[in-house]
Every structure is written in structure tokens, then in C-alpha cells.
C-alpha positions in Angstrom: 0.0 0.0 0.0 2.9 2.4 0.8 4.5 1.8 -2.6 1.2 2.4 -4.4 0.8 5.7 -2.5 4.3 6.8 -3.5 3.7 6.2 -7.1 0.2 7.7 -7.1 1.5 10.8 -5.4 4.3 11.0 -7.9 2.0 10.7 -10.9 -0.6 13.1 -9.5 2.0 15.6 -8.5 4.0 15.6 -11.7 1.2 15.5 -14.2 -0.9 17.9 -12.2 2.0 20.3 -12.3 2.2 20.0 -16.1 -1.5 20.6 -16.5 -1.5 23.5 -14.1 1.4 25.2 -15.8 -0.4 24.8 -19.2 -3.6 26.2 -17.8 -1.9 29.2 -16.2 -0.3 30.1 -19.5 -3.3 29.6 -21.7 -5.0 32.6 -23.3 -8.7 32.5 -24.3 -9.5 34.8 -27.2 -12.8 36.5 -26.5 -12.9 38.4 -29.8 -13.8 35.4 -32.0 -16.6 35.9 -34.5 -19.7 34.2 -33.1 -20.8 33.2 -36.6 -17.8 30.9 -37.0 -19.0 27.3 -36.5 -15.8 25.4 -37.1 -15.0 23.0 -34.3 -11.2 23.3 -34.9 -11.1 26.9 -33.9 -11.6 26.8 -30.2 -10.2 30.3 -29.3 -7.6 29.0 -26.9 -3.9 29.9 -27.4 -0.9 29.1 -25.2 2.1 31.1 -24.2 4.5 28.5 -25.6 7.6 30.4 -24.6 6.7 30.4 -21.0 5.8 26.7 -21.0 9.0 25.9 -22.8 11.1 27.9 -20.2 9.3 26.2 -17.3 9.9 22.7 -18.9 13.7 23.4 -19.2 13.7 23.7 -15.4 13.5 19.9 -15.2 17.1 19.7 -16.2 18.0 21.9 -13.2 15.9 19.7 -10.9 17.8 16.6 -12.1 21.2 18.3 -11.6 20.1 19.4 -8.0 19.5 15.7 -7.2 22.8 14.6 -8.7 24.7 17.2 -6.6 22.9 16.9 -3.3 21.5 13.3 -3.0 24.6 12.0 -1.1 25.1 15.1 0.9 21.6 15.7 2.1 20.1 12.2 1.9 17.3 10.7 -0.2 14.4 11.2 2.2 15.2 14.8 3.3 15.7 15.7 -0.4 12.3 14.2 -1.3 10.5 15.9 1.6 12.1 19.3 0.9 11.4 19.1 -2.8 7.8 18.0 -2.4 7.0 20.7 0.2 8.7 23.3 -1.9 6.8 22.3 -5.0 3.6 22.4 -3.0 4.3 26.0 -1.9 5.2 27.0 -5.5 2.1 25.3 -6.8 -0.1 27.2 -4.3 1.5 30.5 -5.2 1.3 29.9 -8.9 -2.4 29.0 -8.7 -3.1 32.0 -6.4 -1.6 34.4 -8.9 -2.8 32.6 -12.0 -5.1 35.5 -13.0 -2.4 38.1 -12.5 -0.9 40.0 -15.4 2.6 39.6 -13.9 4.1 37.2 -16.5 7.6 37.3 -14.9 6.2 36.3 -11.5 4.2 33.4 -13.0 7.1 32.2 -15.0 9.4 32.3 -11.9 6.9 30.2 -9.9 6.2 27.8 -12.8 10.0 27.4 -13.2 10.6 26.7 -9.5 7.6 24.4 -9.3 8.9 22.2 -12.0 12.5 22.3 -10.6 11.2 21.1 -7.2 8.8 18.6 -8.6 11.5 17.0 -10.8 14.0 16.9 -8.0 11.4 15.1 -5.8 10.6 12.7 -8.5 14.2 11.9 -9.2 14.9 11.4 -5.5 11.9 9.1 -5.3 12.9 7.0 -8.2 16.5 6.8 -6.9 15.5 5.7 -3.4 12.9 3.2 -4.7 15.4 1.5 -7.1 17.9 1.0 -4.3 15.4 -0.6 -1.9 12.9 -2.6 -4.1 13.3 -5.2 -6.8 12.1 -4.6 -10.4 9.1 -6.9 -10.0 7.8 -5.0 -7.0 8.4 -1.6 -8.6 6.7 -2.5 -11.8 3.6 -3.9 -9.9 3.4 -0.7 -7.8 3.8 1.6 -10.8 1.3 -0.2 -12.9 -1.3 -0.3 -10.0 -0.9 3.4 -9.4 -1.4 4.2 -13.1 
């Protein structure tokens, strides 16, 4: 049950982060002509540069784990990363309707840094403790 909880938390946290960042940086166009009836033209556009910049932060999150996993430890690194990502997630969603693009990009960037660091530390510690059969069963049950 604990392994399933770890994988479910990992999946919900990571994919929830990606969806939230995409939703924060979407732009709904209100000036569409109401006479248009094409289903392909939904009136939603994304700020792809902001989404791309925030996705590049995953590289930094991975590097943080590589540098600090033996110094800090696996469990403290996981706890710190997940708590920090939770704080960044809250702030990002709180200011989601703000016009301050730089602030939103900063918190989206940091959110994905901490989320990736926590996920890398989780995968690292689980592979050291559990066999492949147990990990694959837990991961498939959580998904």
C-alpha cells in the first residue's frame, strides 16, 4: 500500500504540475466571431515560450538531485522538494489570473524544478530498496 501511495503521489503531483502550468499560460480569445462554426477553432492559445522555459527547469531539478543526494540524503531531499513544490504550486495558482508574467514564469519554473527533484529522488531511493518486480507492480497499479 505504501508503494502504491508513493507512485500515485508522484503521478498526480507531476502530471498535475504540467497541466496547471499549461492552464496558467493559456490565453482565451474573446474576440472570436460568433458566426464561425468550425470545431477546430476553439479560441484558446498558449504562451509556448513560458511553457518551454518552465519545462527546461526539469534539467536543473535533475542536476540538483545529482549534486545533493549523497550530501543531504534521499528522504530529506524528497521531503524538501515536495514541500517546496507544493508551496510554489499554491502561489502559482493563487496568482494565476495576475498580469505579472515574470512572476508566473518564476513560480512555474521553480515548481517544476522542485517537482522534478522530488521525482528523481523518489525513483532513486525506490530503485535502491525494491526489486524490479515490486516496482513494476506498484507503478502499474498506481497508473
